[in-house]
OpenMM code with the backbone's topology and positions (N, CA, C; nanometers):
from openmm import Vec3, app, unit

residues = "MET LYS PRO THR PRO ARG LEU LEU VAL LEU ILE VAL GLY ALA ILE LEU THR THR GLN VAL ALA LYS ILE ALA GLU ALA ALA PRO ASP ALA SER THR ASP PRO ARG ILE ASP PRO GLN ILE ARG SER PHE LEU ALA ASP ILE ASP LYS ASP SER SER PRO PHE TRP GLU LEU PRO GLN PRO LYS PRO GLN GLN ILE LEU THR GLU LEU GLN SER LYS THR PRO VAL ASP MET SER GLY ASP HIS ASP ARG ALA ASN HIS HIS GLY GLY TRP ALA HIS ARG".split()
positions = [
    Vec3(-4.6137, -1.6337, -2.8170),
    Vec3(-4.5037, -1.5609, -2.8734),
    Vec3(-4.3801, -1.5515, -2.7549),
    Vec3(-4.2413, -1.6157, -2.7671),
    Vec3(-4.1704, -1.6173, -2.6752),
    Vec3(-4.0904, -1.4593, -2.7014),
    Vec3(-4.0617, -1.3824, -2.6017),
    Vec3(-3.9804, -1.2899, -2.5875),
    Vec3(-3.8279, -1.2960, -2.6303),
    Vec3(-3.7945, -1.2398, -2.6916),
    Vec3(-3.6047, -1.1995, -2.7486),
    Vec3(-3.5231, -1.2359, -2.5589),
    Vec3(-3.4267, -1.3068, -2.5545),
    Vec3(-3.3497, -1.3090, -2.4394),
    Vec3(-3.2737, -1.1539, -2.4554),
    Vec3(-3.2532, -1.1688, -2.5546),
    Vec3(-3.1576, -1.0167, -2.5688),
    Vec3(-3.2034, -0.9034, -2.5319),
    Vec3(-3.3257, -0.8846, -2.5764),
    Vec3(-3.4443, -0.7811, -2.5335),
    Vec3(-3.4043, -0.7523, -2.4101),
    Vec3(-3.4862, -0.8627, -2.3456),
    Vec3(-3.4409, -0.8643, -2.1822),
    Vec3(-3.3510, -0.8370, -2.1344),
    Vec3(-3.2296, -0.8886, -2.1700),
    Vec3(-3.0864, -0.8480, -2.1271),
    Vec3(-3.0904, -0.6953, -2.1117),
    Vec3(-3.1353, -0.6288, -2.2256),
    Vec3(-3.0517, -0.5492, -2.2699),
    Vec3(-3.1603, -0.4051, -2.1598),
    Vec3(-3.2966, -0.4357, -2.1569),
    Vec3(-3.4120, -0.3765, -2.0476),
    Vec3(-3.3153, -0.3975, -1.9108),
    Vec3(-3.3071, -0.5364, -1.8835),
    Vec3(-3.2768, -0.5708, -1.7471),
    Vec3(-3.1409, -0.4774, -1.7267),
    Vec3(-3.0331, -0.4769, -1.8086),
    Vec3(-2.8872, -0.3828, -1.8215),
    Vec3(-2.9041, -0.2154, -1.7653),
    Vec3(-3.0243, -0.2080, -1.8915),
    Vec3(-2.9956, -0.0740, -1.8639),
    Vec3(-3.1171, 0.0067, -1.7289),
    Vec3(-3.1677, -0.0472, -1.6800),
    Vec3(-3.1983, -0.0496, -1.5260),
    Vec3(-3.1309, -0.0514, -1.4386),
    Vec3(-3.0421, -0.2219, -1.4628),
    Vec3(-2.9494, -0.1563, -1.3391),
    Vec3(-2.8786, -0.0524, -1.3627),
    Vec3(-2.8096, -0.0297, -1.4772),
    Vec3(-2.7344, 0.1267, -1.5025),
    Vec3(-2.7634, 0.2411, -1.3967),
    Vec3(-2.8972, 0.2444, -1.4253),
    Vec3(-2.9714, 0.3734, -1.4266),
    Vec3(-2.9346, 0.3736, -1.2802),
    Vec3(-3.0081, 0.2783, -1.1729),
    Vec3(-3.0072, 0.2114, -1.0448),
    Vec3(-2.8827, 0.2850, -0.9540),
    Vec3(-2.8121, 0.1876, -1.0346),
    Vec3(-2.6166, 0.1807, -0.9709),
    Vec3(-2.6195, 0.4014, -0.9164),
    Vec3(-2.6561, 0.4022, -1.1071),
    Vec3(-2.5835, 0.6157, -1.1165),
    Vec3(-2.6690, 0.6099, -1.0008),
    Vec3(-2.8055, 0.6183, -0.9876),
    Vec3(-2.9024, 0.6586, -0.8122),
    Vec3(-2.8485, 0.6272, -0.7166),
    Vec3(-2.7904, 0.5648, -0.7327),
    Vec3(-2.7373, 0.4997, -0.5812),
    Vec3(-2.5992, 0.5939, -0.5576),
    Vec3(-2.5018, 0.5874, -0.6872),
    Vec3(-2.3429, 0.6854, -0.6345),
    Vec3(-2.3947, 0.8008, -0.6236),
    Vec3(-2.4844, 0.8832, -0.6705),
    Vec3(-2.4891, 1.0223, -0.6762),
    Vec3(-2.5800, 1.0235, -0.5336),
    Vec3(-2.5847, 0.9411, -0.4529),
    Vec3(-2.6938, 0.9629, -0.3331),
    Vec3(-2.5429, 0.9213, -0.1746),
    Vec3(-2.4607, 0.8737, -0.1930),
    Vec3(-2.4132, 0.8567, -0.1689),
    Vec3(-2.3385, 0.9870, -0.0314),
    Vec3(-2.2968, 0.9738, 0.0830),
    Vec3(-2.2732, 1.1245, 0.1052),
    Vec3(-2.1595, 1.1193, 0.0809),
    Vec3(-2.0838, 1.2638, 0.0761),
    Vec3(-1.9031, 1.2536, 0.0744),
    Vec3(-1.8328, 1.2456, 0.1724),
    Vec3(-1.7956, 1.1352, 0.2220),
    Vec3(-1.7215, 1.1322, 0.3697),
    Vec3(-1.6134, 1.1886, 0.4268),
    Vec3(-1.5492, 1.3103, 0.3718),
    Vec3(-1.5183, 1.3739, 0.3857),
    Vec3(-1.5645, 1.5010, 0.4524),
    Vec3(-1.6979, 1.5494, 0.4595),
    Vec3(-1.7877, 1.5836, 0.4830),
    Vec3(-1.8555, 1.5737, 0.6114),
    Vec3(-1.8951, 1.4694, 0.5390),
    Vec3(-2.0732, 1.3942, 0.6645),
    Vec3(-2.0447, 1.4249, 0.7532),
    Vec3(-2.0936, 1.4608, 0.8705),
    Vec3(-2.0991, 1.4852, 1.0256),
    Vec3(-2.1498, 1.4239, 1.0898),
    Vec3(-2.1479, 1.2741, 1.0136),
    Vec3(-2.1732, 1.1210, 1.1448),
    Vec3(-2.0765, 1.0795, 1.1450),
    Vec3(-1.9841, 1.1526, 1.0746),
    Vec3(-1.8224, 1.0066, 1.0968),
    Vec3(-1.7168, 1.1699, 1.2043),
    Vec3(-1.6293, 1.0744, 1.2369),
    Vec3(-1.5743, 1.1785, 1.3194),
    Vec3(-1.4650, 1.2424, 1.2530),
    Vec3(-1.4419, 1.4002, 1.2649),
    Vec3(-1.3534, 1.4827, 1.1539),
    Vec3(-1.2157, 1.3807, 1.1632),
    Vec3(-1.1128, 1.2864, 1.2315),
    Vec3(-0.9968, 1.2091, 1.2265),
    Vec3(-1.0331, 1.1310, 1.1104),
    Vec3(-1.1440, 1.0597, 1.1677),
    Vec3(-1.1295, 0.9271, 1.0125),
    Vec3(-1.2050, 1.0426, 0.8897),
    Vec3(-1.2678, 1.1517, 0.9241),
    Vec3(-1.3516, 1.1900, 0.7539),
    Vec3(-1.1736, 1.2177, 0.6892),
    Vec3(-1.1203, 1.3262, 0.7887),
    Vec3(-0.9331, 1.3434, 0.7323),
    Vec3(-0.9024, 1.2246, 0.6856),
    Vec3(-0.9082, 1.0981, 0.7009),
    Vec3(-0.8079, 0.9827, 0.6652),
    Vec3(-0.9040, 0.9543, 0.5559),
    Vec3(-1.0095, 0.9411, 0.6069),
    Vec3(-1.0843, 0.9525, 0.3756),
    Vec3(-1.0819, 0.9729, 0.3145),
    Vec3(-1.0614, 1.1559, 0.3007),
    Vec3(-1.0392, 1.2440, 0.2266),
    Vec3(-0.9452, 1.2028, 0.1343),
    Vec3(-0.8233, 1.1534, 0.2631),
    Vec3(-0.6626, 1.1203, 0.1404),
    Vec3(-0.7131, 1.0107, 0.0669),
    Vec3(-0.7804, 0.9001, 0.0891),
    Vec3(-0.8025, 0.7588, 0.0413),
    Vec3(-0.9158, 0.8379, -0.0284),
    Vec3(-1.0095, 0.8936, -0.0588),
    Vec3(-1.0786, 0.9266, -0.1331),
    Vec3(-0.9939, 1.0439, -0.3067),
    Vec3(-0.8835, 1.0639, -0.2213),
    Vec3(-0.7779, 1.2231, -0.3260),
    Vec3(-0.8077, 1.0942, -0.4865),
    Vec3(-0.7928, 0.9728, -0.4589),
    Vec3(-0.7303, 0.8674, -0.6214),
    Vec3(-0.8356, 0.7045, -0.6150),
    Vec3(-0.9233, 0.7648, -0.6919),
    Vec3(-1.0829, 0.6672, -0.7024),
    Vec3(-0.9806, 0.5514, -0.7351),
    Vec3(-0.8910, 0.5579, -0.7863),
    Vec3(-0.8249, 0.3880, -0.8283),
    Vec3(-0.8353, 0.2720, -0.7276),
    Vec3(-0.8714, 0.1890, -0.7630),
    Vec3(-0.8653, 0.0305, -0.6430),
    Vec3(-0.7388, -0.0121, -0.5923),
    Vec3(-0.6732, 0.0217, -0.5488),
    Vec3(-0.5290, 0.0406, -0.4477),
    Vec3(-0.5082, -0.0782, -0.4746),
    Vec3(-0.6534, -0.1421, -0.3688),
    Vec3(-0.6426, -0.3082, -0.3071),
    Vec3(-0.6592, -0.4363, -0.4218),
    Vec3(-0.6162, -0.3825, -0.6250),
    Vec3(-0.5462, -0.4535, -0.7127),
    Vec3(-0.4623, -0.4173, -0.7255),
    Vec3(-0.3359, -0.3501, -0.6696),
    Vec3(-0.2246, -0.2932, -0.7253),
    Vec3(-0.1450, -0.4046, -0.6196),
    Vec3(-0.0010, -0.4395, -0.7102),
    Vec3(0.0295, -0.6085, -0.6812),
    Vec3(0.1073, -0.5172, -0.5429),
    Vec3(0.1426, -0.6373, -0.4903),
    Vec3(0.1650, -0.6778, -0.2755),
    Vec3(0.3070, -0.6310, -0.3458),
    Vec3(0.3799, -0.5255, -0.2110),
    Vec3(0.2967, -0.4515, -0.1311),
    Vec3(0.2482, -0.3440, -0.1314),
    Vec3(0.2221, -0.2763, -0.2634),
    Vec3(0.1819, -0.1369, -0.2548),
    Vec3(0.0839, -0.0951, -0.1157),
    Vec3(-0.0476, -0.1761, -0.1252),
    Vec3(-0.1437, -0.1553, -0.0278),
    Vec3(-0.1103, -0.1697, 0.0450),
    Vec3(-0.0780, -0.1697, 0.1221),
    Vec3(-0.0519, -0.1995, 0.2371),
    Vec3(0.0477, -0.0792, 0.2562),
    Vec3(0.1241, -0.0158, 0.1728),
    Vec3(0.2128, 0.0601, 0.1665),
    Vec3(0.1569, 0.1894, 0.2315),
    Vec3(0.0255, 0.2310, 0.0977),
    Vec3(-0.0593, 0.3205, 0.0967),
    Vec3(-0.1813, 0.3224, 0.1988),
    Vec3(-0.1514, 0.2014, 0.2804),
    Vec3(-0.2928, 0.2135, 0.4078),
    Vec3(-0.1873, 0.2566, 0.5053),
    Vec3(-0.0419, 0.2166, 0.5214),
    Vec3(0.0400, 0.2724, 0.6595),
    Vec3(0.0796, 0.3563, 0.6234),
    Vec3(0.1009, 0.4350, 0.5213),
    Vec3(0.1125, 0.5802, 0.5203),
    Vec3(0.0200, 0.7000, 0.5576),
    Vec3(-0.0890, 0.6166, 0.5406),
    Vec3(-0.1931, 0.7410, 0.5592),
    Vec3(-0.2276, 0.7007, 0.6806),
    Vec3(-0.1982, 0.5496, 0.7266),
    Vec3(-0.2345, 0.5206, 0.9179),
    Vec3(-0.1579, 0.6583, 0.9472),
    Vec3(-0.0235, 0.6592, 0.9082),
    Vec3(0.0660, 0.7181, 0.9948),
    Vec3(0.0726, 0.9041, 1.0309),
    Vec3(-0.0386, 0.9104, 0.8856),
    Vec3(-0.0404, 1.0579, 0.8994),
    Vec3(-0.1503, 1.1384, 0.9734),
    Vec3(-0.2185, 0.9554, 1.0311),
    Vec3(-0.3421, 1.0626, 1.1129),
    Vec3(-0.3191, 1.0126, 1.2753),
    Vec3(-0.2855, 1.1741, 1.3276),
    Vec3(-0.3244, 1.0691, 1.4717),
    Vec3(-0.4360, 1.0432, 1.4991),
    Vec3(-0.3633, 0.9274, 1.6549),
    Vec3(-0.4397, 0.8906, 1.7322),
    Vec3(-0.3959, 0.8395, 1.8626),
    Vec3(-0.5246, 0.9448, 1.9631),
    Vec3(-0.5124, 0.8932, 2.1056),
    Vec3(-0.5253, 0.7727, 2.2175),
    Vec3(-0.4589, 0.7674, 2.2343),
    Vec3(-0.4752, 0.6062, 2.2924),
    Vec3(-0.4709, 0.6297, 2.4300),
    Vec3(-0.4653, 0.7233, 2.5076),
    Vec3(-0.4105, 0.7827, 2.6216),
    Vec3(-0.5782, 0.7394, 2.6709),
    Vec3(-0.6965, 0.7191, 2.6345),
    Vec3(-0.8504, 0.7269, 2.6810),
    Vec3(-0.8418, 0.5826, 2.7051),
    Vec3(-0.7394, 0.5205, 2.6307),
    Vec3(-0.7467, 0.3754, 2.6432),
    Vec3(-0.7432, 0.2394, 2.6979),
    Vec3(-0.6561, 0.2724, 2.7695),
    Vec3(-0.5651, 0.2050, 2.8426),
    Vec3(-0.6656, 0.0964, 2.9040),
    Vec3(-0.7586, 0.1242, 3.0534),
    Vec3(-0.8212, 0.0185, 3.0957),
    Vec3(-0.8914, -0.0861, 2.9796),
    Vec3(-0.9402, -0.0345, 2.8882),
    Vec3(-0.9676, -0.1579, 2.7827),
    Vec3(-0.9424, -0.2212, 2.7720),
    Vec3(-0.8092, -0.1730, 2.7068),
    Vec3(-0.6678, -0.2714, 2.6140),
    Vec3(-0.7065, -0.3529, 2.7415),
    Vec3(-0.6866, -0.3516, 2.8652),
    Vec3(-0.6168, -0.4601, 2.9969),
    Vec3(-0.7534, -0.5346, 3.0386),
    Vec3(-0.8710, -0.4886, 2.9610),
    Vec3(-1.0022, -0.5790, 3.0851),
    Vec3(-1.0538, -0.6227, 2.8836),
    Vec3(-1.1480, -0.7033, 2.9555),
    Vec3(-1.1936, -0.7974, 2.8397),
    Vec3(-1.3706, -0.8633, 2.9362),
    Vec3(-1.4432, -0.7684, 2.9542),
    Vec3(-1.5910, -0.8620, 2.9595),
    Vec3(-1.6068, -0.8184, 3.0922),
    Vec3(-1.5115, -0.6905, 3.1453),
    Vec3(-1.4824, -0.6773, 3.2866),
    Vec3(-1.3761, -0.7346, 3.3878),
    Vec3(-1.3119, -0.8398, 3.2960),
    Vec3(-1.2495, -0.9756, 3.3755),
    Vec3(-1.0090, -0.9126, 3.3188),
    Vec3(-1.0196, -0.8696, 3.4014),
    Vec3(-0.8430, -0.8136, 3.3633),
    Vec3(-0.8053, -0.9626, 3.3129),
    Vec3(-0.6697, -0.8824, 3.2218),
    Vec3(-0.6055, -0.9727, 3.1346),
    Vec3(-0.4801, -0.9714, 3.2687),
    Vec3(-0.4330, -1.1003, 3.2987),
    Vec3(-0.2662, -1.1217, 3.2965),
    Vec3(-0.2057, -1.1384, 3.1752),
] * unit.nanometer
topology = app.Topology()
chain = topology.addChain("A")
for resn in residues:
    res = topology.addResidue(resn, chain)
    for name in ("N", "CA", "C"):
        topology.addAtom(name, app.Element.getBySymbol(name[0]), res)
């Protein structure tokens, strides 16, 4: 006797749906995850305020959203001077 393909698809779909839900529940909250730098956490918290996929918006809106968020996030580049001018121990001129 051959199993019904529709039943098989239904069973596999149900299994995948429950597994995806479990994975989503287990994901840590980026705004409180201690493994993430505090400045990055605040940036991620701002991005996560609106859960709609901003990257699917018509251009140039996604770039505007990211630029606005980046401009609100302070960056200290004072310690990166040597790293910016050297690559692999060799100075770039």
